[in-house]
C-alpha positions as CSV (number, residue, x, y, z in Angstrom):
1,X,9.1,-27.8,9.6
2,X,6.9,-29.1,12.4
3,X,4.9,-25.7,14.1
4,X,3.0,-25.6,17.2
5,X,0.9,-22.6,18.7
6,X,0.3,-22.2,22.4
7,X,-2.3,-19.6,23.0
8,X,-3.6,-18.0,26.5
9,X,-6.5,-18.1,27.4
10,X,-6.5,-14.9,28.3
11,X,-8.1,-12.9,25.5
12,X,-7.5,-9.1,24.3
13,X,-10.3,-7.6,21.9
14,X,-9.0,-6.1,18.5
15,X,-10.7,-3.8,15.9
16,X,-12.0,0.0,15.7
17,X,-13.3,1.8,17.9
18,X,-17.0,1.4,18.6
19,X,-16.8,-1.4,15.6
20,X,-16.8,-4.7,15.1
21,X,-14.4,-6.9,16.5
22,X,-12.3,-10.0,17.1
23,X,-10.8,-11.9,20.1
24,X,-7.0,-12.8,19.7
25,X,-5.0,-14.4,22.9
26,X,-3.1,-12.6,24.1
27,X,0.3,-14.9,25.1
28,X,1.2,-17.1,21.9
29,X,4.0,-19.8,22.1
30,X,5.5,-20.8,19.4
31,X,8.1,-24.1,18.7
32,X,9.7,-24.7,15.6
33,X,11.1,-28.2,15.0
34,X,13.0,-30.2,12.1
35,X,14.2,-27.0,10.6
36,X,18.6,-26.9,10.2
37,X,20.2,-25.7,11.9
38,X,18.2,-24.9,14.9
39,X,14.9,-25.8,16.8
40,X,13.2,-22.4,17.4
41,X,10.6,-21.8,20.1
42,X,9.3,-17.9,20.6
43,X,7.2,-16.5,23.1
44,X,4.7,-13.3,22.0
45,X,2.9,-11.1,24.1
46,X,0.3,-8.6,24.1
47,X,1.0,-4.8,23.8
48,X,-1.4,-2.8,24.5
49,X,0.5,0.7,22.8
50,X,2.0,-1.1,20.3
51,X,-1.7,-2.6,19.4
52,X,0.0,-6.2,18.5
53,X,2.2,-9.2,19.7
54,X,5.6,-8.3,20.3
55,X,8.6,-11.2,20.6
56,X,9.3,-11.2,24.6
57,X,11.6,-14.1,24.3
58,X,13.9,-16.8,21.5
59,X,15.3,-19.5,22.0
60,X,18.1,-21.3,19.5
61,X,18.9,-24.8,20.1
62,X,21.5,-26.2,17.5
63,X,20.6,-29.7,16.6
64,X,24.5,-30.9,14.8
65,X,26.1,-27.6,15.2
66,X,26.6,-24.4,17.8
67,X,24.3,-21.5,17.9
68,X,26.2,-18.8,16.1
69,X,25.5,-15.3,15.8
70,X,25.5,-15.7,11.6
71,X,23.0,-17.8,10.8
72,X,20.4,-16.7,13.9
73,X,20.7,-13.2,11.6
74,X,19.8,-15.7,8.9
75,X,16.3,-16.6,10.8
76,X,13.5,-15.2,9.3
77,X,12.0,-14.7,12.8
78,X,8.8,-12.0,12.4
79,X,7.8,-14.1,9.0
80,X,8.1,-17.0,11.5
81,X,6.0,-15.4,14.1
82,X,3.7,-14.1,12.4
83,X,2.6,-16.7,10.2
84,X,2.0,-19.3,12.4
85,X,-0.2,-16.7,14.9
86,X,-2.0,-15.6,11.4
87,X,-2.3,-19.5,11.1
88,X,-3.5,-20.1,14.8
89,X,-6.5,-17.0,14.2
90,X,-8.0,-17.2,10.9
91,X,-10.0,-19.9,9.5
92,X,-9.5,-21.6,6.5
93,X,-11.3,-18.4,4.9
94,X,-8.7,-16.4,5.9
95,X,-8.9,-12.7,5.8
96,X,-12.0,-13.0,4.0
97,X,-14.1,-15.4,6.6
98,X,-13.3,-12.1,8.7
99,X,-15.5,-10.0,6.2
100,X,-18.0,-12.6,5.8
101,X,-18.6,-13.0,9.3
102,X,-19.1,-9.2,9.4
103,X,-21.8,-8.7,6.9
104,X,-24.2,-6.3,9.3
105,X,-21.2,-3.7,9.6
106,X,-20.6,-0.9,7.4
107,X,-17.7,-1.6,4.9
108,X,-15.2,0.9,6.4
109,X,-15.5,-0.9,9.9
110,X,-14.8,-4.4,8.7
111,X,-11.8,-2.7,6.5
112,X,-10.8,-1.3,9.6
113,X,-10.9,-4.8,11.2
114,X,-9.2,-6.9,9.0
115,X,-6.5,-3.9,9.0
116,X,-6.3,-4.2,12.5
117,X,-6.2,-7.6,13.0
118,X,-3.0,-8.1,10.8
119,X,-1.2,-6.1,12.2
120,X,-1.6,-7.2,15.7
121,X,-0.5,-10.7,14.4
122,X,2.9,-8.8,12.4
123,X,1.6,-9.2,8.9
124,X,3.9,-7.2,6.8
125,X,1.0,-6.0,5.3
126,X,-1.8,-5.5,6.1
127,X,-2.9,-3.0,3.3
128,X,-3.4,-5.6,1.1
129,X,-4.5,-8.1,3.5
130,X,-7.5,-5.6,3.5
131,X,-8.2,-5.8,-0.3
132,X,-7.2,-9.4,0.0
133,X,-9.6,-10.2,2.3
134,X,-12.1,-8.6,-0.6
135,X,-11.1,-10.7,-2.8
136,X,-9.5,-7.0,-4.8
137,X,-6.2,-6.4,-6.3
138,X,-3.6,-6.0,-3.5
139,X,-2.9,-2.3,-4.5
140,X,-6.4,-1.3,-3.8
141,X,-5.6,-1.9,0.1
142,X,-4.3,1.3,0.8
143,X,-7.4,3.2,-0.5
144,X,-9.8,1.5,1.5
145,X,-7.3,2.0,4.6
146,X,-7.0,6.3,3.8
147,X,-11.0,5.7,4.0
148,X,-10.6,3.9,6.9
149,X,-8.3,5.9,8.5
150,X,-10.1,9.2,7.5
151,X,-12.9,8.1,9.5
152,X,-11.2,7.4,12.4
153,X,-11.4,4.1,12.6
154,X,-7.8,3.4,12.4
155,X,-4.8,5.6,14.2
156,X,-2.6,7.6,12.3
157,X,0.9,5.8,11.4
158,X,4.3,7.4,10.5
159,X,4.8,6.9,6.7
160,X,5.5,3.3,5.6
161,X,4.8,1.4,9.0
162,X,1.6,-0.4,10.1
163,X,0.1,1.7,12.9
164,X,-3.2,-0.2,15.3
165,X,-1.7,1.3,18.8
166,X,-3.7,3.3,21.0
167,X,-1.0,5.6,21.6
168,X,-1.6,6.1,18.0
169,X,-5.2,7.2,19.0
170,X,-4.0,9.1,21.8
171,X,-1.6,11.3,20.0
172,X,-3.7,11.9,17.0
173,X,-6.5,13.1,19.5
174,X,-4.2,15.5,21.3
175,X,-3.0,16.9,17.9
176,X,-7.0,17.4,17.1
177,X,-7.5,19.3,20.0
178,X,-3.9,20.8,21.5
């Protein structure tokens, strides 16, 4: 399998309000070749409301066979896109590199940054990434994320769904003032 990632020059800063940030490209083109049954191309764009990259287009080119819906549904699109963007955004240190790069920031603000960056790249387990970034058990991630959320560094989320969008901050603010 060969994966090539092309990123736009335009960037967006991801991070908690008034906290540390990580600058990531606003658009990615991800090409996956030499993977049966299809060569794949995905284009993602930054979505301000969701606070993450979303797939805007997908292309499936059959290597030897016709493109069939029954085969397309077996392609792990979310995992493929997330892994490609994550490998582009993070260096060889992985999530722990974000912690190492912000030694003078509060622990909660850095935890929020790791969480929001995880959501931004489409990671399926952003809370676990917070714990792993600190060398802890993945099970300790939700507790750390909960503390950052209580401090207003991460927006409220629907149960079981990660949230990083500005829309979530706006809804939370309206509930407090309304």
